[in-house]
N, C-alpha and C positions, 0 to 999 in steps of 0.2 A: 776341610775347614774345621772350626771348633765345633764342639757338640754343645750348643746352647741349652742351658737349663735342663739338661738331661733328656731333652726332647728326642734326640737321635737315638740315644741308648735305649730309652723306653720303647721307641718304635721298632728298633732292632729286636728287642726281647719279645715284643708282641708278635712281630712277623715270624720269628723263630718258633714261638709256641704254637701259633696257628698252623704254620707250615708243617710242624711235627704231627699234629693231629690229622692233617690232610695228606701226610706222606708226600710233601712237596719240598723242593729246595728253593729258598728265596734269599736274595741279598737286598738290603736296603741301602741305597746311596743317598746322602743328603748334602745339600748346599744351602745353608740358611743365613744368607747375608742380611745383617741388620735385625735379626730376631731379638737379640738382647735389648735393643733400643725401643722395642714396641711396648705400648702400655700393657700392663698385666692382663686386663680384660681381653685384649686382642690376642696376646700370647696364649691365654687359656682357651679361647675359641679355636685358634689354629691347632692347638694340641688335640682338642676334642675331635676336630675335623680330620686331622691326620690319622688319629686312632681309628675312626670309622672307615676312612678311605683305604687305609692299609689293610685292615681286616677284610674289607670288601674285595680288595685286589687279590689278597692271598686266597681267599675263599672261592671267589668267582672268576677272577681274571687269570691268575697263573695256573698253567696246566701242570699235570703230574709229569715227572721226569721222562717217563717212557713216551708220553704223548708229545712232549716237546722234542724229543729225539726224532720221532716219526716225522715231524714237520720241519726238521733241520734247524732247530733252535738249541742253544746250550741248555743242558738239563736244569741249570739253576736259573730261575726267573729273577728279574730285577724290578724293584720298585724304586723310583727316583723321586725324591722330595726336594723341591727347589723353592726358596723364597728369595725374591730379588726386588729391589726398589725400581720402579719404572717412572720415576720423576714426579715432582711437585707433591710430595707426601703420599704418593700412591705406591702400592706394592702388589706383587703378583705371587701367589702361592700355588704351586703346581704339584700334583701327585699323579705320576704316570707309571703304568706297569706295561711290561712287554708280553702280556698274556694273550688270551684268546679274543679279546675285544668284546664289545656288546653286539649281540646278534638280534636285530629287530624282531625276527620271528619268535625267538625264545621269550622276549619281553612281552610280545603280543599274547603268546600262549599262557604265560604266568598271569597276566592281567585278566585274561578270559577265565582262567581257573579260579581266580579270586572271587568270581561271581559278582564283581562290582561294575563290570563293563559288558556292553553288548558287542558281539562280533562285528556288526556293521559299523558301529561307532569306531572300533579299533582299526578296522580296515580303512576307514576314511582319514585317519591321522597321517600327517606327513612324518617322515622319519625323525625329525628333530623333536616334534611334539611327543612322539611315541617314546623316544629316549628319555625325555624329561619326566616321564611317568615313574622312573625308578626312584624318584624322590618322594613318591606318595607314601604316607604312613602305612606300615604293614606290607609294603611291596617286597616280594622275595621270589627269586627264581629257584631257590634251594628247595629241596624236598622237605617234607614236614619234620623228618628226623635229622635235621641239619646239624644239631649239636650246639654246644654253648658258644662257639666262636663265630657262627654265621652272622647273626645279627641280634640274637636274643629278642627278636621282634622290634629292636631299636635299630633301624637301618639308616638309609641315607636321608630319611626324613629329619634325623637329628642334624645332619649336615645342613639341610635346608633351613632349619631353625637358626643355626649359627650364622648362616649367610645373611638372613634377614636382620639379625642383631648387628652384624657388621656393616649392613647396607652394602654388601659385596655383590659383585656380578660373577656369575659362573658360566664358563664355556666348557662344554663337554665335547670331546673329540674322540672318535674311536674308529678303528679299522678292523673288521672281523679277521681274526687270526693273527693280528699284529700288535695292537696296543689299545689301551684306554687311558685318556688323559683328562683330569679335572683341573681346570685353570681358573683360579679364583682371584679376582681383582678387588682391592679394597683400599680405602684411605685410612691412614692412621696418624 
């Protein structure tokens, strides 16, 4: 499709830059039906969310080429961005990567390491609630020396802020070793 408003080109450049620092190979595929027709504030929010989610996918989701080869995946990871109308003024914005997926145990360990949660509280959480914790301010599974492209301390909590502004709903779907998908539904 067309590359609306430079969004796609921008995202490809970002992914390429982060991938280079991470020694990873990443392809961004985008289908953005109806993007140009959205109000400027919505386009801007989607751009910001895409930026964070792509950076997150390259950094945390997509494995290094040799790791991907070991698990029978193509060396190049794919991040797919889709925008589509879903009827009556509603849209769905999806960012999906074919990386390692979210591993609940890693999230639990990172939350514990942050010092803000007690182990018994974390163990009591169901998987869905645990996964939603990745949107907490300051959350990161990256080590302290993660470098400028991990999240710069601005992580998925920025996405959450934009979701609230758009009155959007988010569904997070992941399969360890397979994929992570952020599916955002909003009215515009």
